N, C-alpha and C positions, 0 to 999 in steps of 0.2 A: 543522476535525473532517468536512468531508466522509466520509474515508475511516475514522475511529473504528468505523464500524459494521459493516464489510465485512475486518476488516486487526486481526489479534491484534497484541493495545500492552504482557501482559500487565499489569503493575502502569504501567507505564511515562509513560502518558499523564496523570495525575495530574502525575503530577513536573511538567511542563514552564506549569503555569497557577501561576503569586504572585494572594495575593487582590486584584491590582490590576485582571488579567485572568478571573478567575472571571464574576466580572458581569460583562463584557461580552459575554464566549461561553455563557455561560448556557442563553439562549436554542435555541444548536444545540448539547448538548450533551443539552434533551431531544429534539430533534429525531432525534440519534444516535440514540440510546436509543431513546425509540420506534423507530424501523426496526429496529434488531437484537433487540425482543420480540415485533416483526409475523411477522417473519426466524422466528425462535422460531416462533411460534406457527402461521404457515404451513409449518415447513418451509423455503422458497424461503434459500437461499446466492446472493446480492451477493456480486459482488468489483466489488475498486479496480481503479480504469481508467490507462489511463499520467497524464493530465492530472493526479487529483488525486497520483498515484503522483509524480511531478514536485514539485508543489509538497512534498510532504516533503524528495526529495532535494536540494529546492534550499537548503531548512534545517538539511539532516544526510546528508554522504552518506560518514556511517561505516558499519563492512561491514555493520553490522548490520544498518541502514536498507536495505543494495543488495541484503544475502540474501531479504527481505526482502517484493521486488518483484521476487522471479524469478519466483513463482506468475503472476503479472502477465504476462508473455513468455508462458507456453505459455496461455494460454487466450486472446489477443489478437490475430486474425487478420488475419493479411496485413502489408502493411506497415512500420506503427507499428507493432505487437510486432517485426519484428525488427528496426526501429535503438534498439524500447526496447533489445532483448536487449543492443545494439552498444553503447551508453549504458549498462548493468551493465556489460559485460565491459572496457569501456574505463581503465571507474573502478574496476571492484569486483576484489579480490583471485583466485587459485586458481578455491578452492570454489567461488564464483559463479559464474566463468567456468565449471570446471566444470557444474553444476547452470542452466549458460546452451546447454549443446553438450546437452543432453540431449530440449532446448522441441522437439516435431515441426518440422521442419524445411516446414510447411507456412506454420508461424507465423515461426517463427527463422531 
């Protein structure tokens, strides 16, 4: 749930939860919604970090998940951002690789 308030999942996030799982995650969902509302109210932009993105990619390394990880390469500084870009390039398609190549060289 951590990246839910900082990454756009369209309507797909809700499809991940069945009726048995939702009660377990309800407090996390409330927290994510609260952070999102506060972010909108203050104009603060939060972003997903490499650790959160890797948690998502551990579950699904789909083309969609990989392309959604590209913005992290742009804002993550230093070796961690570079390693994440290399990971995305290794597992991603040509679109992912092309977008990773566009990242500033100090992060990629």
